C-alpha positions, -999 to +999 in steps of 0.1 A: +000+002+001+017+035-011+011+056+013+015+085-012-018+111-006-039+101-038-059+127-064-090+120-080-080+116-120-114+101-132-150+088-118-167+075-144-200+061-136-219+040-164-257+023-166-259-007-136-276-035-150-304-030-126-331-031-148-318-064-160-330-076-123-355-049-113-369-057-074-337-078-064-325-070-030-294-045-025-267-061-008-269-033+018-302-052+034-286-068+062-316-093+068-307-110+037-283-136+036-253-126+012-254-161-004-292-154-012-282-118-026-283-115-064-262-084-074-269-060-101-252-074-134-222-049-142-226-035-175-198-021-201-205-013-237-190-050-243-202-066-218-233-073-205-230-087-170-209-118-164-219-129-201-194-145-213-172-150-186-172-183-160-158-184-124-126-201-126-115-202-088-135-190-057-128-192-018-162-197-003-151-199+033-180-224+043-154-244+067-142-235+097-107-239+111-080-224+094-073-211+055-067-229+031-031-236+029-035-247-012-042-207-017-026-187+010+006-176+022+013-145+055+035-122+059+050-122+091+066-095+116+076-057+108+064-050+066+062-012+059+050+021+064+060+025+105+028+009+112+025-002+148+009-039+141+032-073+141+018-097+111+011-132+124+016-162+104-011-188+106-025-176+135-061-185+150-062-152+167-056-128+138-067-152+110-094-181+110-124-191+091-151-189+114-191-186+111-187-188+068-163-161+073-129-154+065-117-133+094-091-115+097-085-095+132-061-068+149-058-060+185-042-044+214-008-067+219+022-044+235+052-064+229+089-059+215+103-074+185+123-065+152+124-047+123+137-073+096+142-048+071+169-033+095+171-058+121+169-030+148+144-033+177+105-027+171+080-020+196+043-038+184+015-023+199-014-048+178-009-079+165-024-088+129-028-107+098-014-105+063-026-131+038-013-133+001-023-154-031+017-152-039+026-183-052-004-201-053-028-182-071-026-159-098-052-133-117-046-113-148-082-101-165-115-115-158-137-099-131-127-106-092-153-100-065-148-101-027-174-097-012-166-081+030-171-061+060-146-040+067-129-023+098-136+013+102-127+036+128-094+060+135-063+045+129-075+011+115-062+004+078-079-026+061-070-035+026-073-056-007-050-052-032-023-065-057+008-070-064+026-086-092+037-124-091+070-115-107+077-080-098+102-066-125+133-050-112+126-012-112+090-013-125+066-008-098+028-016-103+001-021-071-036-024-078-055-012-045-090-024-047-100-010-013-079+017+009-101+026+042-082+051+066-101+079+088-094+107+063-103+137+067-147+137+056-173+146+079-185+110+083-151+088+082-169+062+063-148+070+030-125+045+012-104+046-015-088+034-046-060+035-065-031+022-093+003+028-088+031+025-117+064+035-118+056+065-137+033+076-112+063+070-083+085+087-101+064+115-102+059+113-145+022+110-144-006+112-124-024+081-104-056+067-115-075+068-082-107+073-067-132+069-032-166+060-023-185+061+007-211+043+030-221+043+066-229+004+062-190-006+058-184-023+085-217-033+098-230-048+061-214-070+036-206-053+001-192-058-032-159-050-040-149-059-074-119-057-100-128-054-138-101-060-162-091-066-195-062-056-219-072-020-223-090-014-193-092-014-155-121-010-135-126-010-096-164-015-087-183-011-052-217-027-053-215-030-089-210+011-092-177+020-112-154+041-088-127+040-108-113+034-143-082+035-160-073+028-197-043+018-212-031+046-240-013+033-277+023+030-269+023+031-227+052+015-220+058-008-186+065+021-166+028+032-172+010+003-179+029-026-163-007-043-160-008-074-187+012-096-164+000-119-133-012-104-102-017-122-062-042-109-042-029-094-003-056-091+022-044-075+059-056-049+083-026-025+095-025-002+125-012+032+123+016+038+099+025+069+073-014+075+060-034+049+084-019+069+114-024+104+100-051+114+125-037+091+154-052+057+164-078+050+188-070+030+211-105+017+230-120+006+191-100-024+191-104-054+187-111-051+152-122-072+124-125-079+081-148-104+071-150-118+041-176-140+028-164-150-005-135-143-030-144-154-071-129-150-097-141-152-138-126-149-166-138-146-206-149-178-214-122-170-245-093-169-220-103-198-195-134-221-201-132-247-166-158-278-171-169-281-205-179-256-231-165-250-267-182-220-278-152-200-282-143-218-310-159-210-343-162-240-370-134-231-392-104-251-406-084-272-377-045-273-377-038-297-351-041-338-360-049-356-334-049-335-309-075-356-284-047-382-287-078-407-293-061-422-328-033-448-321+005-433-327+026-451-344+060-457-337+075-426-353+048-401-344+054-409-302+062-383-275+100-381-271+119-372-244+155-360-261+181-331-260+175-299-274+192-308-303+163-327-316+142-298-321+169-271-332+169-257-364+154-275-395+153-304-370+120-289-359+101-303-388+102-336-375+084-331-350+052-317-373+022-328-348+045-348-324+051-338-290+086-334-276+102-326-239+136-317-224+157-348-211+159-326-177+161-351-149+135-378-151+112-358-176+084-386-193+062-379-216+034-405-226-001-411-237-022-419-210-050-440-219-068-439-184-078-402-185-089-374-208-107-339-210-142-333-222-153-370-215-123-386-235-103-413-224-068-403-230-047-373-229-010-364-230+007-367-197+042-351-187+058-361-156+090-356-137+103-359-099+120-329-096+125-296-119+153-275-112+150-245-134+126-226-159+150-235-190+148-272-182+108-272-189+102-268-222+077-292-240+067-282-278+052-290-311+052-282-345+026-271-368+027-266-407+009-251-435-013-226-414-026-199-434-022-157-423-059-155-410-074-152-370-073-182-352-081-199-315-055-218-302-069-236-268-062-268-251-071-288-216-048-292-185-044-302-154-022-311-126-013-331-092-009-299-079-033-278-061-022-245-083+006-249-109+019-219-133+019-228-164+034-206-196+026-210-230+050-192-261+041-199-300+071-192-322+070-184-359+092-188-387+084-168-418+111-179-441+134-210-444+160-185-432+142-180-397+150-217-390+189-216-394+182-198-357+182-216-328+150-215-311+150-189-284+157-163-315+127-176-338+099-148-338+070-149-311+035-143-313+024-122-286-006-099-279-003-061-269-034-037-265-057-065-281-030-071-313-010-098-324+028-082-327+056-098-335+085-100-312+123-117-316+151-117-288+184-103-310+210-133-317+235-134-291+213-117-259+200-138-229+167-142-228+141-166-243+111-166-266+082-140-254+055-156-235+019-155-250+002-163-216+003-178-187-020-197-172-026-214-133-031-255-137-052-268-110-063-305-105-098-305-121-095-302-164-101-269-175-099-256-210-075-224-220-075-206-251-065-173-266-072-157-299-046-142-321-039-128-359-011-154-373+007-139-400+022-158-431+049-186-421+060-217-427+063-233-393+046-224-359+060-241-331+039-243-300+058-244-265+044-250-231+067-242-200+050-265-171+055-257-133+066-220-149+052-189-147+055-160-175+048-128-180+024-122-213+047-098-236+079-103-217+107-130-219+109-136-186+099-165-165+101-183-133+099-218-120+072-223-088+092-240-060+086-270-050+089-287-079+088-325-068+069-355-086+047-331-110+024-344-128+004-325-157-022-338-185-029-322-212-059-329-241-078-316-269-054-294-286-066-265-311-058-246-340-090-238-353-092-209-379-123-182-368-147-176-393 
């Protein structure tokens, strides 16, 4: 949470689909259970409500006890801003699931500790919790809904906010969905929304920000939402737009660092550079944040769980046997081998044939016991241990694809609750392109909703540029992306299991631990859109 004072840039009020749900109860009605409330639909010119979206991840907090360790990490100790609280790790006093809510609690707890950044003694007057999904659940584009009651009062500083999963050095980025402080308003019931970038931190641009008020922030559940795509970010309160940020043509990472995966942070701070500007009322503690649910939706085109192929039009298909339902002869079986197998013109030997780098105990086989979308076969990758991101490559080549608009899609699952997967699509336009190591091949990426070509300079460090980065779980889920493919003589699809990437960049990170991994893939498709 950046403590610099914020200024309003733009609050865009759009029509809300209340007419579509006329007569439905408001979420501010405390007599109605939150789970029974149908919120008004959010509308934008190109998106009517949740139409075109699918729920891909949620936390309903419906079982009392500890927060799910598959999704949540904890920050510990002193973190920032000269705040007065000590963040405790996995302590039921400060974080627990109780009565269908995630409860984060801050309470008076004077004790001595250490400022972990300086190593010097630090006195804490309070204890609290800060939970994050870092390394476990990533978010990029779509809609994120958080239904919650937040604490209010002088000196308390609750927040829902997001930071990049793999922060780029010198490129700051932060999305503050909700930050409450006492403030200078008469009723002290205002919370704030802000987007931070490297340019705003350097004073080169004005922050996108907004604020809104409600007298029932603490007493009633409200819906805090982030709606995010490649061109715009909007933050909403009970489906009313509070802040809008629009990407302008030519914006660099300094000005628009939001085309990458982010993780979620939820916390209650006490005091500090902004939260403590009006002092701390010690009599209000303990204070609680109650989160009823978190739900993450993505556009069907980007991610479709549990079935449905409405995102793929009836055009020509360029992947042969993408579902592995036809038996493969010996020459087309998946191969484990050295990178030289598939470099240069050797790539032509792997048209519609899968290959994986022979790192450690890597294996690539046809699994005849499980398949996606009610089928019985799939492609299985396994490895007892991964040591680095550049040893994860598995790939397959596609030939004779005319220029045009296509949907690339596949299904995937893993033995991990949450595991990243980076996807690259490399291209050779001419025979000369095939004379390069494939990390120097041209990469197709999407910027501002358009497909562009990027290429690492020969001799420079790096890898192919990332097309998309997804999060894979233990259930089959379909992933897809639509892009324009130019004239070419060969395409190479590269998957990096258990590896996160930043779309549009050529930086990757292996998620750890990386032991005894298994990934399954099925129903590969490159289909022309008509």
